N, C-alpha and C positions, 0 to 999 in steps of 0.2 A: 452214404454206408454210415456213418455215423447215427443216423437219423433212424435209419432200418434196424441197428443195433439195439436201440435205445428203445426201439417199440417192440422187439422181441422180448428185450429186460422187462418191460412193463408188460407185456403179454402173459412172460413166463412167470410172473411175481403175483399177479392176477390169480392167475391157474394154481397157483402153489397157496392161497388165503382162501381160497375153494375148496381146493381139498383139504386145510386145516377147518373149517369149517363146516365141514361135510363127513367127517372123517367118523370111520368106524368106531361103532358104541358096543360094547361086548357085550351079549343080551339070549338068552333062551326065553319062548314063550310056550308056558303050560297050560293045556287046556283040559279046567278040571270036570267040564260035562264028557269031554273022552277019554281024560285019561291019560293023558300021552302028549309029547313035547308037540307043536306045532310052529307056524310060522309067523314072522311080526305081520306081512303081508295079508294072510288070512284071518288073523286076528284083525286087523284093520277092514277087512271088509265084512266081520260080522260086526263091529261097533258101530258100521256106516249104518246100519239097519236099525239102530234103538232111538230111542227117543233121550234118555238119559245118558251119561257115560261116566262112572265116577273113576278118577285117576288115585289112587292112595297111594299116596309116597311116603318114602325119610326123609323128614325135611334137611340133614343132614347130608343126605348122598348126591354127589356132582352127576354120575351118571344117571342116577334116578332122571334130574331134570333135563338132561339132554334128551332122554325119552320121551319125554313126554311131551317137548317140542317137536319130535319126529312123528307122536300120534298126531296131534294137534294138525302139523302139515299134512300126514296123510288124510286123515278125516275129512280136510277144509279141500284137499284135491277130489275126494269120490263126493261130498255135499257141501259144495261152492253155494254159497248164500243162503245155506238154511243154518249154519253154526255158530252157536252161541256158548262162549266161553265165559264162567261160572269161577270165583276165588274164592278160596277158604282166605286169602291172602290179604284183603281187602275189606273193608267195613263201612257199612251204609252210610254214613255220613260223610263219606269221599266220593259216594257216586256222581255227582254233580261236577265235580273238578274230572274225576275219572275220565268223564263223557266229554270235556271241554278239550283235554290232551288227546282222545281219539280224533277228536273232529279238527286239530291240529291248530285250536284256539287257545291253546296254552301251553307254554314252554315246559320244558319234564322237568326242569328244576324246580320249578313254580309250582307243578302239581305235586312232585313229592317232600316238598316243602310240608305240607299238611297232611300227604295220604297216608303218614304212620307207615312208612316201608319195612320189610320186615330186614333184619341186619345183612341177610347175601340176597338182596333186593337185586341187585345189578348182574351177577352170575345167574341165580336159580331163578326166576320170574322177570325180568325183562325181558328175554327175549321172545316170551308167550305173550307179554303186553306189546312189543314191537311188531311181534308178527302179527298179531290181532289187526293193530292200527292201522298196518300194512296193506290188509287185505278186508278192510271195514269190517270186523266181525265186533259185534257186541263185547262189552266183556261187562261182566256182573260182580259190584263188589257185593260181596254176599253172606260177610259174615256180622255178629253184635259190633258194636263198639267196645274195645277193651275195657273202659271204665265200668259199662256194665256190666257185664260179664264178671268183672272184680267185685263188684258190688253183691252180686248173686254169691260169689264164693264166699263171702264175708258172713252176709245175712241171712241169705236163703232166698226163694222166688219172689217170695210174697213181698221183696223190697220193690219189685217192679210195679205192684199193683198202686205203689202213689207219687207214680212217674207222670210228670204233667204231658196234656197231649202232644204238645211237639217233641218229645223222645218214643212215645209210642211207636212211631213208623220204622224206629233204629231196632226194634225186636219184634220176633213173630207175633200176631193176634192170639196162634191159639197154639199154648204149649202142655205137653201131655211128658211128666214126667214120673213115670212108674220106678218104683225101686224093688219091684220083685219079678223082674225079666230076666233074659239072658245079659242085654246089653249091659244093666246094672250090675250082674253077678261079675262080667268080664272087667267091667272098669275098678270096682271093689280090688280085685285080682291085681290090676295095675298097679292101683295105689299102695299096694302092699299088705291087700288084708288086714282084717282086724284081732286085738288083743279078745284073746278069749272069754274072759270076762272078767265082772266089775265094772265100777265107774269109770277105767281108761275106757274097756271097751265100748260105752256107751257116748263117751266123749268122741272117739275114733270114728264110730257108726255118724254119728248129727256132723262132725267135718267132714267124714268121705260124702252123705248126703247132700251138702252144701255146695263142694266142688261138682259133685255128679249134676247137681240142678244146674250148675254155672254152664259146664258143658251140653247140657241139654238146652240150654238158652241157644247155645251156639249152633247145636244141632237141626234145632228149632228152626232158627232166622236164616237157618244157609237152606234149610229146604224149601222155605217160605221163598226166596229170593228166586232157586230155580222154579217152583210151580208158576210163580209170577211171570219170569221171564219166559217160559215155554208155552202158557196163556198167553202172552202179548204177541210173541210170533205168531202160534196161532190166528188168532184176530187180525191179524196182518197180511193174512194169507199163504203163511211161510207152513213147511214143514220142518221143524226144527229138530235141533240135536244140539241138547246143553252139555258140555263137556264141563265136568264140577271136579276141579284139583283140590283134594285137601288131604290132609294127614289121614294115614290109612286107619288109622284107629277109627274114624269116622265113618268108612265105609265098609270097613271088613267085615265080612259075615253078614254082608247085606243089612247091617244093624245100623243105629246112629243116622247119620243126615241119610243114607239111603234110604232105610226103613223109615222115613220121615217123610221123603218124597214119594216114594208108593202109596202114603195112606193120603198124599193130597192128590196125585193125579194119577187117575185108575184109567186102566186098558191103554196101558203105555206098556216101551219095554225099556227096562233097567238094568244095566250091565255095569259090573262093576270089577276094575281092574287093581289087582294090587303091586307093587312093583317092591322087590323082596330081594336089597344087596346083599349077598354073599362072598366069601373069601375064593370061595371055587367051585363056578359053574359046571364041571365036569363029574361033581361028587354030588349034584343035588337031588336028594331022594324026599320029595313031598310025602307030606302025613296024609293021613286021613282028614285029620282037623282040616290040612292047608288046602281039602278039596273044596271045607265049605266058605271058605276065607274072601274067595272069588269067581266069577267065571274064567276070569285069566290069571295067572299068575305069570309077571316077568320079570324072571333072575336078573340079574345084571352086576358086573365084578363089583366089589366092596374096593375102594377105596383104601390105599394105605396110610 
């Protein structure tokens, strides 16, 4: 009798844990092509037919990260064996250790010691990496190393010309950073604009251009990483679906990393999802500008 009761209690505990792990995530999906609310499964069905999917996040929102895991799980169910996960949050020089960790050849603490994980890695990105590891999904450390990006922000993109050959594999071989397009305009606005006139205006413009060049190096490097991962999977006889997770600014409006992927990969379907945390999902009202933000807008409840 006691054994039966213990067994029942353990089963109940396991069930409770499962419920806790798969609890409901408040969200609404908006299809910008149809300009109408849509359903999550319908969005996944469409995303599963793409070649590259961008998940644009707000880094500090917990519900966003839970939805990203749900997207990865749903697309893996539909495209088992084809999925590749690409992350802004890991940098190219950590790829070898990331591969070893995914293969079970390196303990997690040893991997994270040199991986420079983001501050909330344990809650925000570890679930994605653990799911990929359990399901044998390749994970791409897509970004340029932070010290290199920092050098560009201080000295401009020309500092990369003097980099030794060993470092050149850590950033994109082709860098296009125009300052007369919509992306640069949006970047400048996000930086707070520029003074109207005088020497301060020139200095502010130069500073903005350096920061933009650092942003551009990140975009170009992540785009090259995605394109190479896609090409490698094709060469191996697969029909890959690369899911890339980045801050929304890198992919909103199909600019930044998204546009640079489209430049490198022709005749592929690239879809952009932008996750938008809001206080009241019952009051959501997408604007005409939002219509250009992505193929799908996923609204989730902002944490207080």
